[in-house]
C-alpha positions, -999 to 999 in steps of 0.1 A, spaced: -117 568 488 -110 598 477 -108 633 497 -104 662 484 -70 678 483 -79 706 509 -89 682 537 -55 668 529 -39 700 537 -61 708 565 -51 674 586 -17 675 571 -7 712 583 -25 704 621 -8 671 620 25 688 618 18 720 641 5 696 668 41 681 667 59 715 675 74 720 710 74 756 725 35 764 713 19 787 739 -10 770 757 -37 785 737 -24 782 702 -16 743 712 -56 739 722 -64 756 690 -42 736 668 -62 704 687 -96 717 680 -87 719 643 -78 684 645 -108 673 661 -129 694 638 -106 677 607 -110 644 621 -152 652 620 -154 667 587 -132 638 575 -156 613 589 -189 629 573 -167 623 541 -155 586 550 -188 579 556 -198 589 519 -169 573 504 -156 544 524 -190 520 526 -165 499 502 -132 507 514 -105 484 522 -87 501 549 -44 503 544 -23 481 558 -29 487 599 -6 507 620 -2 500 654 8 530 681 11 528 714 -20 546 733 -31 555 768 -68 542 768 -76 570 792 -63 598 766 -81 581 735 -112 582 757 -109 616 768 -100 628 731 -134 606 717 -152 629 742 -138 661 738 -146 658 696 -179 652 703 -187 675 738 -200 708 721 -224 689 701 -235 672 735 -237 699 757 -257 721 731 -284 695 736 -283 692 774 -263 662 773 -239 650 803 -210 630 782 -193 603 810 -160 587 804 -152 555 820 -116 536 824 -129 509 845 -101 491 866 -78 469 850 -79 487 817 -56 517 827 -30 497 804 -13 509 774 -25 490 741 -10 486 707 -34 493 682 -42 512 650 -53 543 666 -69 560 634 -92 529 631 -104 531 669 -107 567 667 -131 563 638 -147 537 652 -154 557 691 -164 589 671 -194 574 648 -207 554 676 -201 590 700 -217 607 673 -247 584 665 -255 583 707 -253 620 709 -275 623 674 -304 599 687 -310 611 723 -329 641 731 -325 638 768 -305 619 797 -266 612 789 -242 595 768 -215 571 787 -180 559 771 -165 533 788 -136 509 779 -130 475 805 -102 448 799 -125 416 796 -98 384 798 -79 391 764 -102 413 752 -104 450 753 -139 464 753 -155 497 747 -192 505 752 -212 538 742 -241 539 763 -275 565 757 -304 573 771 -323 576 736 -353 560 726 -341 527 720 -344 502 693 -369 476 685 -349 441 684 -362 430 653 -344 457 635 -308 449 654 -300 426 621 -302 450 598 -291 480 613 -254 476 605 -260 476 565 -255 503 546 -280 530 543 -298 516 569 -317 535 598 -340 527 627 -373 542 610 -384 567 590 -396 588 612 -360 590 625 -343 597 594 -366 625 588 -358 641 622 -318 635 620 -299 643 594 -274 612 580 -272 585 551 -273 553 574 -233 546 568 -217 550 607 -225 519 618 -214 502 584 -183 517 583 -177 512 626 -185 475 618 -161 472 588 -129 490 610 -139 467 640 -139 433 617 -107 447 599 -90 451 637 -101 415 643 -132 425 666 -169 422 667 -191 451 672 -226 442 689 -257 467 699 -279 457 734 -310 476 727 -346 474 738 -375 497 721 -378 517 752 -345 519 773 -319 534 751 -292 516 733 -254 502 740 -229 495 712 -203 473 727 -167 467 709 -144 440 714 -110 440 705 -80 415 706 -57 443 716 -23 434 729 -9 455 763 20 474 756 50 498 775 43 537 775 75 534 756 75 506 736 88 516 698 58 505 672 64 497 634 56 540 628 83 553 643 114 567 629 114 550 594 147 529 583 150 552 557 173 573 581 197 546 576 210 556 544 245 566 544 247 604 545 211 624 539 190 606 519 176 618 489 138 620 488 117 628 453 83 641 462 57 641 432 24 657 437 6 686 411 -7 700 444 20 725 463 2 719 497 7 686 495 39 688 488 45 709 517 31 688 542 53 657 529 83 678 529 76 691 566 67 654 575 99 642 562 120 672 578 130 659 608 146 629 592 170 653 575 166 642 539 175 660 512 140 669 497 135 672 455 100 680 445 84 673 408 51 687 398 41 657 376 51 626 363 66 636 334 89 660 355 97 630 379 107 608 349 130 635 339 144 640 374 148 599 380 166 597 349 192 619 357 203 611 394 198 589 419 170 588 448 168 566 476 127 571 479 104 587 454 70 593 471 43 595 440 13 606 437 -12 588 413 -37 616 398 -17 641 381 -15 661 345 4 655 315 17 620 331 -1 602 360 21 585 388 15 549 371 25 557 339 55 577 354 62 547 375 65 522 346 89 547 328 108 550 357 112 509 357 119 511 317 151 530 329 187 512 327 209 501 356 198 512 390 176 539 384 154 512 372 153 501 412 143 531 431 120 524 458 85 542 449 58 549 472 23 557 459 10 588 481 -24 589 467 -62 596 477 -69 565 460 -70 539 486 -91 511 475 -78 474 474 -81 476 436 -61 511 443 -33 494 456 -34 466 437 -32 493 402 -6 509 416 22 478 423 13 460 389 23 495 375 55 484 395 52 508 429 65 491 459 41 505 485 8 526 491 -1 548 517 -31 569 515 -40 607 523 -43 627 544 -10 615 558 -1 612 592 38 605 604 25 569 616 8 561 583 42 580 560 65 565 583 51 528 584 49 526 546 84 541 542 98 515 566 78 486 547 89 496 512 123 500 524 123 466 541 111 450 510 137 468 488 162 454 513 150 417 509 147 421 470 185 434 469 197 402 492 178 382 469 197 393 437 228 391 452 225 354 465 
């Protein structure tokens, strides 16, 4: 998947602002609305580009299911209100416990299902619920729309499929939302199903094997191991877009790193050959010299310069893109738009792999 750089900037700056303390209440609300609207826009892009997208490695976070459902409802409440549809949220007894889950994937699933329910419901209501059923956490999104003929259900999750031609003419869409929701659900080890008749509305059911967590559980997406570097870690950010460089720099700022910047691969190779860096964040598509060629050139340097950890930070997020980055000599891959969680988890993975390689060489 490739999203336009402006989306990276919107998502990145909103993420950074949301973590600032001392924001006035109205300003915080506005930032949250930017995040929600940006997430909705990103979903539209992903519906078109993510059909064959293999998700990056999961990044589990500790979340409050009550807050998660509230956010899912808030992101679509204005659209529901414009149609006069109440949007109900129910957390059933036993489902209040904190969960360890890839928040980004789950948020995308719920957003697609809720948006779908609102789109096809003209009167009545939409209901979002979560329950704990044995080892599974079960999310249900129900509506009072026209329902779907059971004969159509087996193909409903296929790409570019909608319930019937009359609906596709009435409602704008390309029939990818449910396809992506199913793929994300399967990527999390779960299942998605539809319970519907042709007359009585629809209920989409997502069953996920999610682990319970304490509120203060530390996840793999916490402060990355690069902070253990003696002195301030030296990080080189390589990207031809100034906005992307600033977003990465601001996300790394709380770690106390010494940040250096390069505008393309050619400049990155020059800087990497002259000074040691504890980590290089490397974009892939750049003028003059792209990130793949730059990585190969750095790996061809002498001594310690050839072993600097390189993390691909790119909008090229297909499985073959990640494989191409590793084949060029990169140590890891993280997709844009960045979040603190995804960036820190990727840095942790790269630093851990680098430490293991150093141990093997020493042995």
